[in-house]
Z-matrix of the N, CA and C atoms (Angstrom, degrees):
N
C 1 1.497
C 2 1.525 1 106.94
N 3 1.293 2 110.70 1 132.74
C 4 1.528 3 116.68 2 -178.41
C 5 1.521 4 107.15 3 -90.80
N 6 1.290 5 112.41 4 153.30
C 7 1.508 6 121.27 5 -179.58
C 8 1.534 7 113.65 6 -47.01
N 9 1.321 8 120.54 7 -45.13
C 10 1.417 9 120.82 8 -179.98
C 11 1.559 10 113.03 9 -62.09
N 12 1.322 11 115.37 10 -41.71
C 13 1.414 12 126.14 11 176.05
C 14 1.520 13 109.20 12 -58.28
N 15 1.273 14 119.80 13 -48.19
C 16 1.406 15 123.91 14 -179.92
C 17 1.489 16 113.19 15 -58.90
N 18 1.437 17 111.80 16 -46.61
C 19 1.433 18 115.98 17 178.75
C 20 1.526 19 114.33 18 -59.76
N 21 1.359 20 118.45 19 -43.88
C 22 1.380 21 121.30 20 176.00
C 23 1.457 22 114.20 21 -62.57
N 24 1.355 23 119.53 22 -38.88
C 25 1.434 24 119.89 23 177.74
C 26 1.527 25 112.19 24 -65.47
N 27 1.421 26 115.50 25 -39.73
C 28 1.458 27 117.95 26 177.95
C 29 1.537 28 111.31 27 -62.72
N 30 1.367 29 117.10 28 -43.15
C 31 1.392 30 122.78 29 176.35
C 32 1.634 31 111.98 30 -57.15
N 33 1.283 32 109.89 31 -45.46
C 34 1.535 33 114.62 32 179.46
C 35 1.506 34 109.85 33 -63.87
N 36 1.304 35 116.84 34 -43.64
C 37 1.454 36 118.87 35 -179.38
C 38 1.482 37 109.66 36 -64.11
N 39 1.369 38 122.32 37 -45.07
C 40 1.472 39 122.42 38 176.98
C 41 1.512 40 109.46 39 -59.08
N 42 1.260 41 116.35 40 -43.97
C 43 1.571 42 117.00 41 -178.44
C 44 1.579 43 110.77 42 -63.40
N 45 1.287 44 119.44 43 -48.65
C 46 1.398 45 118.32 44 178.24
C 47 1.437 46 113.01 45 -64.50
N 48 1.387 47 120.44 46 -41.36
C 49 1.385 48 122.48 47 -178.29
C 50 1.670 49 110.68 48 -65.16
N 51 1.238 50 114.81 49 -37.98
C 52 1.428 51 120.57 50 179.76
C 53 1.574 52 109.68 51 -65.88
N 54 1.253 53 109.66 52 -45.62
C 55 1.526 54 115.84 53 172.50
C 56 1.573 55 114.91 54 -50.32
N 57 1.282 56 113.24 55 -51.94
C 58 1.416 57 121.23 56 -178.47
C 59 1.569 58 111.21 57 -66.00
N 60 1.282 59 116.76 58 -46.86
C 61 1.415 60 121.99 59 -171.85
C 62 1.547 61 116.13 60 -82.79
N 63 1.382 62 114.03 61 -33.12
C 64 1.462 63 114.22 62 -169.82
C 65 1.582 64 115.69 63 -125.86
N 66 1.277 65 116.60 64 -4.87
C 67 1.480 66 119.64 65 -175.68
C 68 1.450 67 111.62 66 -117.97
N 69 1.355 68 114.66 67 162.16
C 70 1.520 69 118.35 68 177.38
C 71 1.419 70 108.63 69 -86.45
N 72 1.329 71 123.24 70 -20.75
C 73 1.503 72 123.09 71 -178.89
C 74 1.552 73 110.44 72 82.47
N 75 1.365 74 114.80 73 168.56
C 76 1.437 75 117.81 74 176.39
C 77 1.497 76 112.65 75 -65.71
N 78 1.353 77 114.54 76 136.93
C 79 1.486 78 118.06 77 179.22
C 80 1.502 79 111.45 78 63.20
N 81 1.371 80 119.62 79 19.12
C 82 1.535 81 124.19 80 -176.47
C 83 1.535 82 113.11 81 59.06
N 84 1.335 83 115.29 82 24.06
C 85 1.421 84 116.14 83 -179.32
C 86 1.585 85 115.13 84 -59.56
N 87 1.258 86 114.11 85 -47.07
C 88 1.550 87 118.75 86 179.50
C 89 1.517 88 105.92 87 -66.01
N 90 1.304 89 122.39 88 -42.28
C 91 1.447 90 121.20 89 -179.57
C 92 1.468 91 110.06 90 -60.30
N 93 1.391 92 121.12 91 -41.76
C 94 1.519 93 122.85 92 178.25
C 95 1.596 94 109.71 93 -66.09
N 96 1.241 95 118.54 94 -37.31
C 97 1.454 96 120.91 95 174.97
C 98 1.494 97 111.00 96 -60.58
N 99 1.346 98 112.86 97 -49.20
C 100 1.499 99 117.19 98 -175.07
C 101 1.506 100 108.67 99 -67.12
N 102 1.283 101 119.92 100 -37.28
C 103 1.455 102 121.28 101 178.79
C 104 1.544 103 112.11 102 -68.85
N 105 1.375 104 117.47 103 -38.50
C 106 1.337 105 120.96 104 177.99
C 107 1.562 106 113.94 105 -62.78
N 108 1.364 107 113.73 106 -32.35
C 109 1.476 108 119.97 107 179.21
C 110 1.508 109 112.27 108 -74.74
N 111 1.341 110 113.04 109 -23.02
C 112 1.524 111 116.27 110 174.66
C 113 1.579 112 112.63 111 71.71
N 114 1.288 113 111.46 112 -158.52
C 115 1.506 114 117.74 113 -176.31
C 116 1.577 115 111.53 114 -96.72
N 117 1.262 116 115.29 115 10.14
C 118 1.465 117 117.45 116 -179.57
C 119 1.539 118 111.56 117 -77.38
N 120 1.395 119 114.41 118 -165.76
C 121 1.332 120 115.88 119 -177.32
C 122 1.540 121 122.90 120 -56.58
N 123 1.375 122 113.55 121 -40.36
C 124 1.501 123 119.23 122 179.55
C 125 1.522 124 108.21 123 -75.28
N 126 1.365 125 123.74 124 -35.75
C 127 1.358 126 122.46 125 177.53
C 128 1.475 127 112.61 126 -67.04
N 129 1.364 128 116.38 127 -34.30
C 130 1.501 129 117.57 128 -174.45
C 131 1.565 130 105.31 129 -75.53
N 132 1.305 131 118.02 130 -28.38
C 133 1.526 132 121.28 131 178.21
C 134 1.593 133 110.20 132 -62.11
N 135 1.237 134 117.01 133 -35.01
C 136 1.494 135 121.23 134 177.99
C 137 1.469 136 113.88 135 -71.70
N 138 1.310 137 119.56 136 -19.82
C 139 1.408 138 123.96 137 173.05
C 140 1.510 139 120.21 138 -78.78
N 141 1.359 140 116.80 139 -15.82
C 142 1.459 141 124.17 140 -170.75
C 143 1.586 142 106.26 141 -105.68
N 144 1.333 143 112.15 142 112.66
C 145 1.545 144 112.79 143 178.43
C 146 1.515 145 110.79 144 -64.61
N 147 1.333 146 122.04 145 -33.76
C 148 1.401 147 120.92 146 175.69
C 149 1.576 148 112.20 147 -59.14
N 150 1.241 149 112.82 148 -47.73
C 151 1.504 150 120.96 149 -179.34
C 152 1.567 151 112.54 150 -58.80
N 153 1.259 152 110.24 151 -51.41
C 154 1.563 153 118.81 152 -174.83
C 155 1.576 154 107.86 153 -64.69
N 156 1.501 155 117.70 154 -38.85
C 157 1.384 156 114.87 155 -175.74
C 158 1.577 157 110.88 156 -71.97
N 159 1.298 158 118.33 157 -25.00
C 160 1.491 159 118.36 158 176.19
C 161 1.552 160 108.58 159 -61.63
N 162 1.307 161 114.56 160 -47.22
C 163 1.464 162 117.33 161 -174.03
C 164 1.548 163 113.37 162 -74.04
N 165 1.416 164 113.91 163 -34.61
C 166 1.438 165 117.80 164 175.24
C 167 1.515 166 114.41 165 -62.35
N 168 1.411 167 110.91 166 -40.11
C 169 1.441 168 115.57 167 -173.87
C 170 1.504 169 111.84 168 -77.62
N 171 1.354 170 120.34 169 -13.36
C 172 1.434 171 125.25 170 -174.55
C 173 1.581 172 115.22 171 -58.79
N 174 1.409 173 115.31 172 -43.67
C 175 1.419 174 117.77 173 -178.26
C 176 1.558 175 112.58 174 -68.24
N 177 1.320 176 115.42 175 -33.09
C 178 1.460 177 120.93 176 179.80
C 179 1.527 178 106.01 177 -67.38
N 180 1.269 179 119.27 178 -45.48
C 181 1.486 180 123.10 179 -179.77
C 182 1.573 181 109.16 180 -64.43
N 183 1.302 182 120.58 181 -36.66
C 184 1.435 183 121.61 182 176.37
C 185 1.440 184 112.56 183 -63.26
N 186 1.399 185 116.35 184 -43.88
C 187 1.479 186 123.04 185 178.51
C 188 1.511 187 111.67 186 -61.51
N 189 1.345 188 115.34 187 -47.54
C 190 1.516 189 119.71 188 -166.74
C 191 1.556 190 110.60 189 -97.55
N 192 1.245 191 123.00 190 -17.32
C 193 1.451 192 122.27 191 -179.77
C 194 1.463 193 110.59 192 -81.34
N 195 1.312 194 119.53 193 112.19
C 196 1.463 195 123.04 194 -178.21
C 197 1.546 196 112.27 195 -85.33
N 198 1.310 197 116.40 196 -26.66
C 199 1.516 198 122.23 197 172.13
C 200 1.451 199 111.21 198 -118.35
N 201 1.333 200 116.23 199 167.92
C 202 1.453 201 117.40 200 175.08
C 203 1.465 202 115.03 201 -61.88
N 204 1.356 203 118.81 202 -37.81
C 205 1.500 204 122.02 203 173.44
C 206 1.491 205 110.95 204 -60.23
N 207 1.288 206 119.85 205 -48.52
C 208 1.476 207 129.44 206 -173.06
C 209 1.707 208 103.27 207 -64.51
N 210 1.271 209 116.33 208 -42.88
C 211 1.434 210 122.17 209 -179.19
C 212 1.506 211 111.09 210 -59.57
N 213 1.407 212 113.87 211 -49.11
C 214 1.495 213 119.27 212 -177.43
C 215 1.492 214 110.55 213 -69.61
N 216 1.302 215 119.55 214 -39.65
C 217 1.499 216 125.71 215 -179.57
C 218 1.548 217 104.71 216 -64.01
N 219 1.317 218 122.29 217 -54.34
C 220 1.459 219 123.57 218 -174.84
C 221 1.490 220 110.16 219 -60.46
N 222 1.437 221 115.55 220 -41.86
C 223 1.408 222 121.04 221 -177.07
C 224 1.575 223 111.22 222 -56.93
N 225 1.304 224 114.54 223 -47.02
C 226 1.463 225 123.29 224 -178.61
C 227 1.522 226 112.25 225 -70.66
N 228 1.373 227 112.11 226 -40.74
C 229 1.516 228 116.15 227 -178.12
C 230 1.500 229 112.83 228 -71.45
N 231 1.266 230 117.48 229 -35.16
C 232 1.558 231 123.81 230 175.55
C 233 1.487 232 107.18 231 -64.46
N 234 1.284 233 119.47 232 -54.96
C 235 1.524 234 121.75 233 179.26
C 236 1.443 235 112.59 234 -58.84
N 237 1.428 236 116.41 235 -41.34
C 238 1.454 237 119.62 236 179.12
C 239 1.510 238 114.22 237 -66.72
N 240 1.355 239 118.74 238 -34.83
C 241 1.380 240 126.27 239 173.04
C 242 1.527 241 113.30 240 -57.66
N 243 1.337 242 114.18 241 -49.66
C 244 1.427 243 123.38 242 176.48
C 245 1.421 244 115.40 243 -57.75
N 246 1.386 245 115.86 244 -41.57
C 247 1.379 246 123.84 245 178.61
C 248 1.591 247 114.62 246 -66.32
N 249 1.382 248 112.08 247 -39.17
C 250 1.410 249 118.94 248 175.87
C 251 1.581 250 108.89 249 -63.92
N 252 1.303 251 115.54 250 -46.02
C 253 1.532 252 115.50 251 176.18
C 254 1.535 253 114.46 252 -61.88
N 255 1.352 254 116.96 253 -32.22
C 256 1.527 255 118.63 254 170.84
C 257 1.399 256 111.22 255 -58.59
N 258 1.382 257 115.49 256 -50.88
C 259 1.500 258 121.31 257 -173.78
C 260 1.531 259 107.87 258 -59.96
N 261 1.312 260 118.70 259 -44.67
C 262 1.426 261 123.91 260 -173.42
C 263 1.523 262 108.86 261 -71.34
N 264 1.356 263 122.12 262 -31.11
C 265 1.426 264 127.69 263 -172.87
C 266 1.562 265 109.29 264 -93.65
N 267 1.356 266 121.90 265 -15.40
C 268 1.402 267 120.74 266 177.90
C 269 1.468 268 112.16 267 -76.60
N 270 1.345 269 117.74 268 152.35
C 271 1.454 270 125.13 269 -172.01
C 272 1.465 271 114.40 270 -62.16
N 273 1.352 272 115.47 271 -40.46
C 274 1.524 273 118.16 272 -177.64
C 275 1.459 274 112.71 273 -113.32
N 276 1.362 275 120.11 274 9.02
C 277 1.425 276 124.96 275 175.60
C 278 1.513 277 112.03 276 76.37
N 279 1.303 278 120.60 277 3.78
C 280 1.444 279 124.43 278 -178.77
C 281 1.534 280 109.52 279 -104.03
N 282 1.373 281 112.97 280 145.99
C 283 1.389 282 117.33 281 171.17
C 284 1.515 283 112.25 282 -72.01
N 285 1.345 284 121.82 283 147.46
C 286 1.365 285 120.35 284 177.87
C 287 1.555 286 108.94 285 -113.17
């Protein structure tokens, strides 16, 4: 994976994760899904940026990881990059 490709994947992961965790989405689709999932296990996962970024980064790691080691490193690096972007872009620098 080239550096530019990694940056684009991290940006895409951050965007999708932010949409799922913090936004209502177009036509309130994400809000309706979040509401339908309620306060149980699945609903609470959608409230955690760390949790959502792990699952959003997984398909990218599967696509680009050619070995088990590469897969795991890409998975954690992509999620970690999205988390760093979230920390930088949040108002107080704290995760919510």
